[in-house]
Backbone as CSV, one residue per row, in Angstrom:
resi,resn,N_x,N_y,N_z,CA_x,CA_y,CA_z,C_x,C_y,C_z
1,MET,93.707,95.698,68.914,93.626,97.115,68.705,92.408,97.443,68.024
2,ASP,91.830,98.459,68.050,90.650,99.031,67.329,91.414,99.500,65.954
3,PRO,90.865,99.014,64.920,91.528,99.671,63.698,90.877,100.980,63.448
4,THR,89.784,101.434,63.969,89.345,102.766,63.657,89.698,103.842,64.688
5,MET,90.644,103.432,65.376,91.166,104.399,66.574,92.292,105.062,65.895
6,GLU,92.440,106.266,65.933,93.779,106.819,65.618,94.787,106.776,66.768
7,ARG,96.170,106.481,66.500,97.167,105.992,67.363,98.192,107.114,67.150
8,ILE,98.315,108.166,68.081,99.388,109.146,68.084,100.635,108.942,68.771
9,LEU,101.619,108.894,68.058,102.903,108.830,69.029,103.824,110.134,68.680
10,VAL,104.273,110.701,69.744,104.961,111.793,69.710,106.353,111.557,70.255
11,LEU,107.568,111.850,69.356,108.692,111.542,69.792,109.487,112.914,69.782
12,GLY,109.496,113.380,71.211,110.059,114.917,71.363,111.313,114.642,71.985
13,ALA,111.978,115.624,71.912,113.612,115.710,72.570,113.430,115.819,73.922
14,HIS,112.619,116.526,74.591,112.431,116.872,75.944,111.120,116.761,76.317
15,PRO,110.937,116.423,77.743,109.720,116.586,78.403,109.223,118.053,78.213
16,ASP,108.029,118.254,77.614,107.315,119.583,77.397,107.410,119.893,75.976
17,ASP,108.129,119.229,75.129,108.181,119.677,73.558,106.916,119.361,72.892
18,ALA,106.414,118.127,73.154,105.039,117.667,72.777,104.135,118.692,72.661
19,GLU,103.781,119.320,74.284,102.912,120.124,74.543,102.979,121.561,73.824
20,PHE,104.369,122.185,73.944,104.607,123.579,73.278,104.402,123.538,71.836
21,PHE,104.768,122.406,71.194,104.831,122.550,69.683,103.407,121.989,69.100
22,ALA,102.697,121.197,70.036,101.504,120.504,69.422,100.488,120.209,70.293
23,GLY,100.540,120.983,71.447,99.203,120.835,72.440,97.831,120.821,72.103
24,GLY,97.725,121.707,71.280,96.327,121.829,70.709,95.955,120.910,69.807
25,PHE,96.674,120.332,68.975,96.532,118.916,68.477,96.276,117.815,69.163
26,LEU,97.116,117.661,70.065,96.716,116.529,71.193,95.741,116.423,71.953
27,ALA,95.307,117.832,72.351,93.943,117.899,73.022,92.777,117.453,72.085
28,ALA,92.919,117.991,70.937,91.801,117.651,70.013,91.717,116.161,69.917
29,HIS,92.809,115.467,69.722,92.879,114.126,69.674,92.462,113.104,70.929
30,SER,92.806,113.896,72.045,92.437,113.331,73.239,90.829,113.323,73.479
31,ASP,90.230,114.547,73.193,88.863,114.603,73.051,88.303,113.723,72.352
32,ALA,88.901,113.407,70.994,88.254,112.472,70.001,88.388,110.867,70.397
33,GLY,89.113,110.774,71.484,89.385,109.116,71.905,90.464,108.604,71.251
34,SER,91.386,109.388,70.742,92.592,108.781,70.035,93.439,108.108,71.041
35,LYS,94.203,107.317,70.854,95.375,106.781,71.710,96.678,107.492,71.657
36,ILE,96.994,108.153,72.664,98.224,109.032,72.524,99.242,108.480,73.274
37,SER,100.470,108.530,72.822,101.801,107.973,73.592,102.837,109.155,73.303
38,ILE,103.411,109.689,74.406,104.292,110.547,74.227,105.666,110.190,74.802
39,ILE,106.831,110.225,74.017,108.118,110.020,74.494,108.988,111.008,74.477
40,SER,109.523,111.303,75.477,110.621,112.240,75.730,111.849,111.587,75.670
41,VAL,112.638,111.799,74.531,113.828,110.954,74.282,114.981,111.125,75.193
42,THR,114.994,112.334,75.566,116.208,112.652,76.701,115.336,112.872,78.106
43,ASN,116.474,112.707,79.147,115.839,112.783,80.447,115.576,114.182,80.983
44,GLY,115.895,115.346,80.164,115.677,116.636,80.762,116.725,117.004,81.739
45,GLN,117.818,116.518,81.925,118.709,116.801,83.006,119.503,118.155,83.087
46,SER,119.296,118.775,81.695,120.189,120.186,81.764,119.164,121.163,81.448
47,GLY,117.929,121.093,81.812,117.017,122.116,81.513,116.732,122.926,82.986
48,HIS,117.714,123.434,83.593,117.514,124.257,84.702,118.913,124.954,85.286
49,HIS,118.807,125.844,85.748,119.907,126.817,85.999,120.371,126.680,87.430
50,THR,119.608,126.112,88.409,119.998,125.794,89.840,119.928,124.388,90.285
51,MET,118.916,123.658,89.734,118.493,122.380,90.490,119.553,121.360,90.059
52,PRO,120.064,120.630,90.872,120.930,119.350,90.573,120.234,118.499,89.577
53,SER,121.085,117.970,88.660,120.540,117.284,87.356,119.885,115.914,88.007
54,ASP,120.103,115.319,89.015,119.475,113.964,89.492,118.019,114.470,90.021
55,GLN,118.044,115.415,90.712,116.733,115.914,91.283,115.950,116.575,90.083
56,LEU,116.499,117.120,89.020,115.674,117.564,87.923,114.959,116.614,87.175
57,VAL,115.910,115.493,86.605,115.398,114.422,86.057,114.116,113.806,86.712
58,GLN,114.090,113.571,88.013,112.927,113.045,88.703,111.877,114.081,88.649
59,ARG,112.100,115.275,88.974,110.963,116.326,88.868,110.323,116.376,87.474
60,ARG,111.220,116.389,86.514,110.733,116.393,85.187,109.886,115.087,84.656
61,ARG,110.126,114.170,85.320,109.298,113.039,84.903,107.982,112.954,85.778
62,ARG,107.997,113.629,86.802,106.726,113.813,87.576,105.899,114.745,86.881
63,GLU,106.439,115.969,86.152,105.689,116.760,85.596,105.269,116.173,84.230
64,ALA,105.952,115.503,83.436,105.428,114.888,82.249,104.261,114.051,82.488
65,ALA,104.457,113.164,83.625,103.142,112.148,83.927,101.883,113.004,84.377
66,ALA,102.170,114.296,85.034,100.936,115.015,85.079,100.461,115.459,83.880
67,SER,100.958,116.007,82.904,100.660,116.468,81.801,100.099,115.335,80.919
68,GLY,100.605,114.274,80.966,99.924,112.949,80.394,98.779,112.662,80.665
69,ALA,98.457,112.837,82.071,97.414,112.478,82.735,96.119,113.338,82.090
70,LEU,96.353,114.679,82.037,95.525,115.503,81.373,95.049,115.086,80.008
71,LEU,96.027,114.554,79.280,95.632,114.125,77.731,95.039,112.792,77.859
72,HIS,95.035,111.944,79.064,94.787,110.612,79.107,95.753,109.915,78.002
73,ALA,97.130,110.125,78.327,98.013,109.690,77.335,99.300,108.863,78.344
74,THR,99.954,108.127,77.577,101.192,107.577,78.483,102.237,108.470,77.962
75,TYR,102.884,108.730,78.805,104.061,109.726,78.791,105.402,109.302,79.431
76,VAL,106.254,108.670,78.618,107.529,108.073,78.873,108.801,109.088,78.764
77,THR,109.469,108.965,79.921,110.931,109.920,79.596,112.160,108.955,79.735
78,TRP,112.790,108.966,78.520,113.862,107.882,78.184,115.236,108.539,78.920
79,ASP,116.272,107.766,78.984,117.293,108.055,79.837,118.611,108.685,78.993
80,PHE,118.334,108.999,77.643,119.415,109.767,77.006,119.589,110.909,77.663
81,PRO,120.825,111.495,77.860,121.284,112.644,78.485,120.853,113.862,77.647
82,ASP,120.023,114.783,78.305,119.735,116.137,77.828,120.889,116.938,77.268
83,GLY,120.865,117.572,76.109,122.044,118.346,75.744,123.212,117.517,75.017
84,TYR,123.000,116.170,75.030,124.358,115.538,74.518,123.853,114.352,73.360
85,LEU,122.542,114.560,72.909,122.007,113.591,72.081,122.545,113.617,70.888
86,GLN,122.822,112.386,70.077,123.132,112.186,68.754,122.326,111.247,68.131
87,PRO,122.155,111.185,67.016,121.212,110.252,66.002,122.074,108.911,65.832
88,THR,122.613,108.317,66.910,123.085,107.084,66.975,122.256,105.952,66.511
89,LEU,123.060,104.520,66.203,122.473,103.539,65.922,121.441,103.080,67.299
90,GLU,122.033,103.379,68.452,121.299,103.045,69.463,119.959,103.569,69.530
91,LEU,120.076,104.949,69.166,118.875,105.792,69.158,117.839,105.248,68.199
92,ARG,118.197,104.997,67.178,117.467,104.668,66.020,116.810,103.310,66.454
93,GLU,117.402,102.307,66.789,116.799,101.256,67.180,115.946,101.417,68.379
94,ALA,116.047,102.027,69.425,115.167,102.362,70.351,113.731,103.133,69.763
95,ILE,114.010,104.005,68.818,112.786,104.597,68.089,112.204,103.411,67.447
96,ILE,112.739,102.554,66.361,112.035,101.512,65.911,111.431,100.735,66.780
97,ARG,111.972,100.268,67.766,111.066,99.349,68.581,109.948,100.039,69.291
98,ALA,110.104,101.519,69.778,108.850,102.005,70.214,107.879,102.064,69.133
99,ILE,108.134,102.415,68.171,107.078,102.514,66.975,106.262,101.125,66.666
100,ARG,107.124,100.137,66.705,106.689,98.878,66.323,105.895,98.252,67.557
101,ALA,106.139,98.809,68.831,105.218,98.322,70.022,104.158,99.041,69.964
102,PHE,104.236,100.505,69.525,102.935,101.331,69.698,102.055,101.141,68.570
103,GLN,102.492,101.028,67.380,101.911,100.829,66.023,100.963,102.054,65.777
104,PRO,101.764,103.307,65.758,100.891,104.429,65.537,100.439,104.631,64.181
105,THR,99.362,105.416,64.014,98.658,105.814,62.765,99.800,106.985,62.233
106,LEU,100.161,107.783,63.220,100.949,109.114,63.029,101.909,109.172,63.961
107,ILE,103.267,109.632,63.604,104.349,110.030,64.403,104.462,111.561,64.267
108,LEU,104.391,112.145,65.437,105.024,113.520,65.221,106.383,113.613,66.058
109,THR,107.050,114.665,65.238,108.570,114.583,65.750,109.147,116.036,65.330
110,HIS,110.327,116.392,65.576,110.817,117.688,65.208,111.369,117.463,63.936
111,ARG,111.668,118.517,62.998,112.375,118.518,61.683,114.003,118.373,62.142
112,PRO,114.721,117.763,61.079,116.140,117.838,61.393,116.777,119.033,61.347
113,PHE,116.143,120.192,61.088,116.549,121.555,61.119,115.833,122.367,62.249
114,ASP,116.580,122.674,63.173,116.039,123.204,64.339,117.223,123.885,65.208
115,TYR,116.765,124.891,66.376,117.636,125.549,66.978,118.690,124.638,67.990
116,HIS,117.849,123.564,68.425,118.279,122.675,69.344,118.987,121.500,68.899
117,PRO,120.203,121.196,69.190,120.857,119.915,68.578,120.179,118.656,69.023
118,ASP,119.453,118.506,70.260,118.799,117.453,70.551,117.376,117.278,69.589
119,HIS,116.890,118.449,69.515,115.649,118.319,68.391,116.141,117.926,67.023
120,ARG,117.418,118.368,66.447,117.782,117.840,65.172,118.158,116.340,65.289
121,ALA,118.842,115.988,66.525,119.061,114.398,66.488,117.737,113.622,66.409
122,VAL,116.879,113.920,67.255,115.460,113.241,67.226,114.958,113.097,65.658
123,GLY,114.898,114.353,65.125,114.410,114.378,63.881,115.010,113.474,62.813
124,GLN,116.398,113.533,63.000,117.330,112.660,62.047,117.085,111.193,62.345
125,ALA,117.129,111.052,63.687,116.936,109.448,63.928,115.579,108.945,63.614
126,VAL,114.249,109.624,63.693,113.242,109.204,63.111,113.110,109.123,61.588
127,GLN,113.836,110.155,60.845,113.837,110.107,59.686,114.718,108.737,59.109
128,ASP,115.918,108.546,59.779,116.568,107.181,59.583,116.012,105.894,60.099
129,ALA,114.881,105.776,60.965,114.251,104.749,61.356,112.955,104.502,60.495
130,SER,112.469,105.527,59.720,111.216,105.353,58.981,111.352,104.125,58.182
131,TYR,112.103,104.172,57.251,112.299,103.017,56.268,112.656,101.761,57.128
132,MET,113.654,101.859,57.919,114.269,100.334,58.459,113.270,99.935,59.515
133,MET,112.171,100.679,59.973,110.774,100.201,60.751,110.348,98.914,60.181
134,MET,110.590,98.754,58.577,109.669,98.003,57.919,110.664,96.657,57.841
135,VAL,111.919,96.799,57.973,112.865,95.870,57.744,112.727,94.651,58.726
136,PRO,112.438,93.365,58.770,112.291,92.464,59.888,113.625,92.348,60.541
137,LYS,114.706,92.247,59.775,115.760,91.804,60.190,116.605,93.196,61.081
138,VAL,116.063,94.328,60.891,116.572,95.474,61.828,115.898,95.277,63.018
139,ALA,116.468,95.451,64.330,115.673,95.338,65.511,114.995,94.021,65.794
140,PRO,115.624,92.863,65.496,114.787,91.692,65.522,114.252,91.445,66.942
141,GLY,112.949,90.771,66.756,112.505,90.321,67.937,111.179,91.141,68.303
142,SER,111.086,92.478,67.451,109.859,93.094,67.268,109.379,93.148,65.880
143,PRO,108.238,92.759,65.766,107.811,92.638,64.281,107.379,93.959,63.717
144,PRO,107.632,94.350,62.413,107.297,95.445,61.735,105.693,95.633,61.811
145,PRO,105.200,96.883,61.783,103.804,97.066,61.550,103.316,96.583,60.281
146,GLU,102.002,96.448,60.038,101.621,96.060,58.768,101.660,97.071,57.682
147,ARG,101.489,98.430,58.318,101.563,99.469,57.490,102.618,100.400,57.922
148,GLU,103.167,101.178,57.088,104.117,102.371,57.502,103.428,103.384,57.839
149,PRO,103.650,104.118,59.319,102.958,105.019,59.678,103.435,106.327,59.002
150,MET,102.451,107.374,58.941,102.937,108.748,58.563,103.720,109.400,59.719
151,VAL,104.777,110.381,59.473,105.401,111.154,60.073,105.067,112.534,59.876
152,ALA,104.996,113.359,60.667,104.786,114.721,60.541,105.549,115.601,61.428
153,TYR,106.323,116.539,60.876,107.198,117.609,61.614,106.263,118.320,62.354
154,MET,106.608,118.746,63.745,105.865,119.873,64.310,106.203,121.062,64.012
155,VAL,105.699,122.199,64.099,106.012,123.477,63.749,107.263,124.053,64.347
156,ASP,107.734,124.787,63.364,108.982,125.489,63.891,109.124,126.697,62.763
157,LEU,109.860,127.857,63.192,110.032,129.070,62.339,111.270,129.155,61.551
158,PHE,112.155,127.947,61.447,113.435,128.204,60.925,113.375,128.140,59.543
159,THR,114.290,129.002,58.812,114.331,128.897,57.438,115.454,128.307,56.673
160,ARG,116.557,128.013,57.521,117.778,127.333,56.785,118.179,126.408,57.439
161,PRO,118.531,125.341,56.630,118.477,125.209,55.191,117.279,125.295,54.392
162,CYS,116.312,124.960,55.122,114.873,125.257,54.364,113.841,125.340,55.336
163,PRO,112.787,126.095,55.016,111.570,126.455,56.046,110.724,125.198,56.041
164,LEU,109.884,125.159,57.112,108.686,124.345,57.128,107.654,124.610,55.935
165,ARG,107.377,123.542,55.316,106.391,123.709,54.341,105.020,122.881,54.910
166,PRO,104.213,123.671,55.456,103.027,122.950,56.118,102.201,122.284,55.183
167,ASP,101.611,121.104,55.576,100.754,120.241,54.833,99.390,120.400,55.662
168,ALA,99.442,121.011,56.663,98.234,121.125,57.535,98.355,122.173,58.587
169,VAL,97.672,123.178,58.466,97.596,124.255,59.355,96.313,124.328,60.172
170,MET,96.470,124.204,61.415,95.021,124.084,62.167,95.111,125.456,63.147
171,ASP,93.809,125.909,63.309,93.458,126.898,64.286,93.168,126.183,65.510
172,VAL,94.018,126.047,66.474,93.714,125.528,67.710,93.432,126.441,68.898
173,SER,92.840,127.613,68.514,92.544,128.537,69.569,91.601,128.082,70.468
174,PRO,90.638,127.130,70.236,89.606,126.433,71.105,90.165,125.891,72.327
175,TYR,91.409,125.521,71.989,92.252,124.639,73.142,93.242,125.380,73.613
176,LEU,93.270,126.576,73.636,94.372,127.290,74.092,94.601,127.138,75.670
177,GLU,93.405,127.208,76.333,93.493,127.273,77.772,94.075,125.807,78.144
178,ARG,93.511,124.871,77.393,93.904,123.293,77.570,95.583,123.361,77.454
179,VAL,95.997,123.995,76.540,97.461,123.916,76.256,98.206,124.575,77.511
180,ILE,97.605,125.763,77.835,98.253,126.196,79.203,98.170,125.346,80.292
181,ASP,97.154,124.639,80.384,97.078,123.648,81.613,98.272,122.710,81.426
182,LEU,98.550,122.313,80.159,99.729,121.263,79.990,100.857,121.979,80.217
183,LEU,101.152,123.155,79.879,102.435,123.800,80.038,102.616,124.125,81.698
184,GLU,101.455,124.334,82.270,101.706,124.661,83.829,102.141,123.365,84.429
185,CYS,101.835,122.224,83.946,102.548,120.971,84.726,103.983,121.143,84.577
186,HIS,104.350,121.682,83.391,105.910,121.623,83.364,106.414,123.007,84.103
187,GLU,106.228,123.014,85.409,106.623,124.295,86.098,107.885,124.602,86.031
188,SER,108.861,123.389,86.277,110.352,123.709,86.058,110.964,124.484,85.146
189,GLN,110.212,124.395,83.871,110.535,124.774,82.709,109.968,126.034,82.269
190,PHE,108.543,126.262,82.493,108.008,127.699,81.848,107.845,128.703,82.815
191,LEU,107.992,128.274,84.123,108.227,129.333,85.134,109.455,129.533,85.888
192,GLU,110.584,128.594,85.576,111.712,128.793,86.094,112.782,128.964,85.070
193,TRP,113.023,127.843,84.206,114.046,127.866,83.325,114.037,128.727,82.186
194,MET,112.941,128.736,81.540,112.720,129.508,80.367,112.690,131.057,80.597
195,PRO,112.008,131.607,81.683,112.323,133.013,82.014,113.922,133.347,82.240
196,TRP,114.441,132.199,82.969,115.880,132.595,82.967,116.804,132.648,81.939
197,ILE,116.702,131.673,80.981,117.423,131.602,79.995,117.127,132.525,79.008
198,GLU,115.944,132.967,78.876,115.460,134.182,77.945,115.669,135.518,78.567
199,ARG,116.165,135.435,79.957,116.391,136.774,80.443,115.227,137.677,80.613
200,VAL,114.255,136.848,80.897,112.817,137.771,81.073,112.349,137.368,82.539
201,ASP,113.254,136.754,83.448,112.585,136.530,84.911,112.268,137.666,85.556
202,HIS,112.678,138.789,85.381,112.377,139.923,85.991,110.817,140.504,85.617
203,THR,110.165,139.744,84.494,108.781,140.071,84.385,107.858,139.184,85.047
204,LEU,108.465,138.123,85.585,107.447,137.196,86.365,106.659,138.147,87.657
205,PRO,105.572,137.974,87.823,104.858,138.658,88.886,105.373,138.415,90.128
206,ARG,105.356,139.429,91.121,105.633,139.316,92.502,104.582,138.562,93.317
207,VAL,104.960,137.249,93.635,103.664,136.359,94.199,103.918,136.013,95.795
208,ASP,104.967,136.720,96.346,105.299,136.290,97.768,104.307,136.319,98.606
209,GLU,103.468,137.452,98.373,102.581,137.962,99.427,101.133,137.688,98.906
210,LEU,101.091,136.891,97.737,99.480,136.434,97.451,99.172,135.252,97.901
211,SER,97.976,135.072,98.002,97.327,133.778,98.551,97.788,132.772,97.535
212,PRO,97.514,131.528,97.571,97.803,130.388,96.720,97.054,130.587,95.549
213,GLU,95.449,130.905,95.789,94.921,130.975,94.526,95.299,132.258,93.463
214,GLU,95.596,133.406,94.251,95.979,134.483,93.580,97.533,134.315,92.874
215,LYS,98.286,133.608,93.555,99.668,133.203,93.009,99.349,132.463,91.654
216,LYS,98.601,131.489,91.862,98.265,130.484,90.675,97.896,131.338,89.356
217,SER,96.781,132.340,89.795,96.106,133.123,88.571,97.240,133.938,88.159
218,ALA,97.975,134.695,88.859,98.970,135.417,88.384,99.985,134.983,87.430
219,LEU,100.547,133.639,87.970,101.646,133.034,87.076,101.129,132.643,85.876
220,ARG,99.642,132.047,85.955,99.173,131.428,84.644,98.850,132.551,83.602
221,GLU,98.572,133.899,84.091,98.415,134.888,83.259,99.610,135.153,82.535
222,TRP,100.673,135.171,83.454,102.070,135.521,82.790,102.482,134.379,81.893
223,LEU,102.178,133.083,82.135,102.532,132.117,81.296,101.809,132.202,79.984
224,ARG,100.573,132.414,80.067,99.677,132.521,78.760,100.187,133.725,77.879
225,THR,100.524,134.872,78.366,101.061,136.056,77.693,102.380,135.646,77.148
226,TRP,103.205,135.027,77.859,104.677,134.554,77.420,104.414,133.605,76.120
227,TYR,103.382,132.702,76.241,103.344,131.604,75.427,102.813,132.297,74.087
228,LEU,101.910,133.116,74.073,101.551,133.784,73.101,102.395,134.497,72.327
229,GLN,103.019,135.257,73.122,104.204,136.234,72.363,104.990,135.132,71.465
230,ARG,105.492,134.113,71.870,106.353,133.068,71.442,105.614,132.328,70.325
231,THR,104.416,132.142,70.280,103.664,131.591,69.292,102.989,132.306,68.179
232,SER,102.798,133.725,68.512,102.192,134.552,67.549,102.830,134.694,66.100
233,PRO,104.351,134.482,65.969,104.745,134.590,64.664,104.289,133.364,63.755
234,ARG,103.872,132.272,64.347,103.128,131.183,63.553,102.229,131.782,62.701
235,ILE,101.376,132.590,63.303,100.199,133.188,62.485,100.599,134.068,61.236
236,GLU,101.551,134.797,61.358,102.121,135.689,60.505,102.484,134.919,59.332
237,ARG,103.251,133.709,59.859,104.200,132.956,58.936,103.241,131.923,58.023
238,PHE,102.244,131.548,58.739,101.505,130.069,57.984,100.035,130.463,57.830
239,TRP,99.342,131.611,58.351,98.072,131.756,57.990,97.776,132.681,57.153
240,LYS,97.062,132.186,56.236,96.920,133.000,54.859,95.612,133.873,55.287
241,SER,95.866,135.079,54.456,94.789,136.102,54.794,93.498,135.777,54.193
242,GLU,93.457,135.039,52.999,91.923,134.638,52.609,91.324,133.672,53.532
243,TRP,91.971,133.014,54.508,91.228,132.002,55.314,90.367,133.000,56.415
244,GLY,90.778,134.171,56.657,89.962,134.949,57.501,90.145,134.352,59.157
245,GLY,89.220,135.339,59.865,89.532,134.952,61.342,90.725,135.549,62.022
246,ASN,90.761,135.483,63.198,91.776,136.093,63.801,92.254,135.130,64.881
247,PRO,92.995,134.077,64.557,93.319,132.964,65.594,94.354,133.362,66.641
248,LEU,94.323,132.898,67.883,95.012,133.260,68.886,96.351,132.230,68.847
249,LEU,96.017,131.098,68.428,97.061,130.101,68.243,96.852,129.064,66.977
250,ILE,97.711,128.936,66.428,97.725,127.977,65.287,98.940,126.861,65.427
251,GLU,98.555,125.681,64.927,99.617,124.891,64.843,99.992,124.351,63.469
252,ALA,101.074,124.040,62.896,101.339,123.587,61.503,102.105,122.331,61.493
253,PHE,102.055,121.587,60.418,102.690,120.104,60.510,103.067,120.176,58.968
254,GLU,104.190,119.383,58.602,104.647,119.104,57.548,104.872,117.597,57.397
255,ILE,104.302,116.934,56.466,104.457,115.418,56.184,105.808,115.139,55.713
256,SER,106.378,114.089,56.333,107.839,113.785,55.879,107.668,112.930,54.583
257,GLU,108.477,113.167,53.809,108.323,112.280,52.396,109.317,110.860,52.686
258,TYR,109.789,110.905,53.941,110.583,109.579,54.280,109.865,108.649,54.748
259,ALA,108.434,108.626,55.125,107.772,107.807,55.897,106.384,107.511,54.998
260,GLY,105.525,106.937,55.638,104.222,106.655,55.201,103.436,107.872,54.336
261,LYS,102.935,107.520,53.186,102.522,108.558,52.555,100.984,109.019,52.943
262,ALA,100.837,110.431,52.864,99.498,110.814,53.119,98.553,111.058,52.050
263,SER,97.205,110.533,52.228,96.102,110.668,51.455,95.353,111.953,51.738
264,GLY,94.319,112.260,51.114,93.344,113.316,51.500,92.654,112.968,52.610
265,ASP,92.318,111.533,52.559,91.385,111.122,53.542,92.300,111.061,54.945
266,SER,93.548,110.551,54.947,94.253,110.641,56.284,94.538,112.112,56.645
267,LEU,94.678,112.974,55.954,94.867,114.327,56.386,93.491,114.949,56.889
268,VAL,92.394,114.610,56.435,91.251,115.153,57.075,90.926,114.392,58.304
269,ARG,91.181,113.071,58.674,91.059,112.320,59.917,92.066,112.693,60.950
270,LEU,93.344,112.996,60.317,94.273,113.342,61.491,94.400,114.569,61.757
271,PHE,93.854,115.548,60.849,94.306,117.099,61.192,92.947,117.760,61.056
272,PRO,92.068,117.578,61.959,90.873,118.075,61.941,90.558,119.635,61.871
273,ASN,89.792,120.220,60.956,89.540,121.518,60.775,90.805,122.168,60.299
274,ARG,91.558,121.475,59.557,92.844,121.923,58.994,92.425,122.835,57.804
275,LYS,93.193,123.946,57.731,93.192,124.852,56.397,94.314,124.286,55.315
276,ARG,93.814,124.202,54.051,94.564,123.844,52.965,95.565,125.211,52.753
277,SER,96.905,124.361,52.803,97.973,125.515,52.489,98.618,125.350,51.145
């Protein structure tokens, strides 16, 4: 492996979590030539209101693969059932082995404080794995990495029991359209499931009589508007007035104190154009 190449591992709970919470960051690293691996810990079986779970799992794997191709990343969907995840020893060992196999510079994951129990379970399992990944007798047969990787929590807006305290805030507005490209790959989620579960499906454009090109354009514009509405509170929460500018999209990250330590140099390398918070 090239020691000068950044290696980014994302451990998200579901297919599409990486793109929704860190799509701009991943696009920036893809352009920079970083090696990216994305793992969806669950199979996504519960994220639809009409499609049978066995069909949905296969569809979401295809969608994840398409998104990964845009990032030149590997995108793997594990078999833990969506909606039923627990931070078990089995999950912890799977995460340890995945980290040791990929040897990342940086791991992105959810905080253990989140609205979704699957997100919380992944965050807790990564926290529990952070020290144990360096212990050779744990998960034998896969040697520990030479250095303990950093872990960063992806952005969220939840404040209880404690809010995100970002160590890096990035204006990723230049990558907004790239992020929409990634989200479009997950059609089952952002054009079907999320509008239904949020009860905003009535706002979807009527596309039955449109040409394929017109349909794609109308749905993309709806998705862009929906996404910005849901990410705009990040700006109010984390973007300081003295930084200036009017970003359309920001991403914020908190370095976990349970894993490898961050230096000023590592923050500069891993979070380009970050603002000091």
